[in-house]
C-alpha positions in Angstrom: 106.9 176.6 54.5 108.2 173.2 55.1 109.3 171.4 58.3 110.9 167.9 58.5 112.1 165.9 61.5 113.0 162.4 60.3 109.7 160.9 59.0 107.7 163.6 60.6 106.7 166.5 58.1 104.6 169.6 58.0 104.0 171.9 55.0 102.0 175.0 54.6 101.0 176.1 51.1 99.3 179.3 49.9 96.8 178.2 47.2 95.3 181.6 46.5 95.5 185.0 48.2 93.3 183.8 51.1 93.3 180.0 51.0 96.0 178.1 52.8 96.6 174.3 53.2 98.7 172.6 55.8 99.6 169.0 55.7 101.2 167.0 58.4 102.6 163.5 58.8 103.7 161.8 62.1 104.4 163.7 65.2 104.6 167.4 65.5 107.1 168.9 67.7 110.1 171.3 67.9 109.8 174.6 66.1 107.2 173.6 63.5 104.4 175.8 65.1 106.8 178.8 65.5 107.7 178.6 61.8 104.1 178.4 60.8 103.1 181.3 63.0 106.0 183.4 61.6 104.5 182.7 58.2 101.1 183.8 59.4 102.5 186.9 61.0 104.1 187.8 57.6 100.8 187.4 55.8 99.0 189.6 58.4 101.7 192.2 58.2 101.3 192.3 54.4 97.6 193.1 54.9 96.1 189.6 54.5 92.6 189.2 56.0 89.7 186.8 55.7 92.2 183.9 55.4 90.7 180.4 55.0 92.7 177.4 56.5 92.4 173.9 55.5 94.4 171.7 57.9 94.9 168.2 56.4 96.0 166.6 59.6 94.7 163.1 58.8 98.1 161.6 59.0 99.3 163.4 62.2 99.4 160.8 64.9 100.5 162.9 67.9 101.8 166.4 68.8 103.4 168.3 71.6 100.4 170.1 73.4 102.2 173.4 73.2 101.7 173.2 69.4 98.0 173.5 69.8 98.3 176.1 72.5 100.6 178.3 70.4 98.4 178.1 67.3 95.2 178.7 69.3 96.8 181.7 71.0 97.9 183.2 67.7 94.4 183.0 66.4 93.1 184.6 69.5 95.5 187.6 69.3 95.5 188.0 65.5 93.8 191.2 64.2 90.0 190.9 63.9 89.1 189.4 60.6 92.4 187.9 59.9 91.1 184.3 59.9 87.7 183.8 58.1 87.4 180.0 58.6 89.3 176.9 59.8 88.7 173.4 58.4 90.5 170.4 59.8 90.6 166.8 58.6 91.5 164.5 61.4 91.7 160.7 62.0 93.6 160.4 65.3 91.4 160.7 68.4 94.2 162.6 70.1 94.3 165.2 67.4 90.5 165.4 67.3 90.4 166.1 71.1 93.0 168.9 70.6 90.9 170.4 67.7 87.9 170.3 70.0 89.7 172.0 72.8 90.8 174.7 70.5 87.3 175.1 69.0 86.0 175.9 72.5 88.6 178.6 73.1 88.2 180.1 69.6 84.5 180.5 69.9 85.1 183.3 72.4 86.7 185.3 69.6 84.1 184.4 67.0 85.9 181.6 65.2 84.4 178.3 64.4 86.4 175.2 63.4 84.8 172.8 61.0 86.1 169.2 61.6 86.0 166.5 59.0 86.4 162.7 59.3 85.8 162.3 55.6 88.5 163.2 53.1 85.9 163.6 50.3 83.9 166.2 52.3 87.2 168.1 53.2 88.4 168.1 49.6 85.0 169.4 48.4 85.1 172.3 50.9 88.7 173.0 49.8 87.8 173.1 46.1 84.8 175.2 46.8 86.9 177.7 48.7 89.6 177.9 46.0 87.0 178.4 43.3 85.2 181.1 45.3 88.5 183.0 46.0 89.6 183.4 42.4 
């Protein structure tokens, strides 16, 4: 899945049957989250469970708050076991605050978000997840 609005971009890539990576640059707005959620719904409908998400959001500077709300709500209503783990690399304080807010809500459904400020640590966790899923 790829979304572009001028200089702003968002991609979602399936690396293995259960490991997904998203990468964003700039400001997230418009229909980007609806498109990502539609992709997730297709994965769940096809039987995907225990999905691991690695959100490389280090280069996202801002977002429409409804983006976070839509993704958090999808995770809350998704079938039990659909998401195994969520890892997020952030630089922006605004994005970090949004991730923290989502983490509080998702704890109620048993999901934890692992946040990273270090690209090296994030990449190590991603490589480990890919190796373990093969």
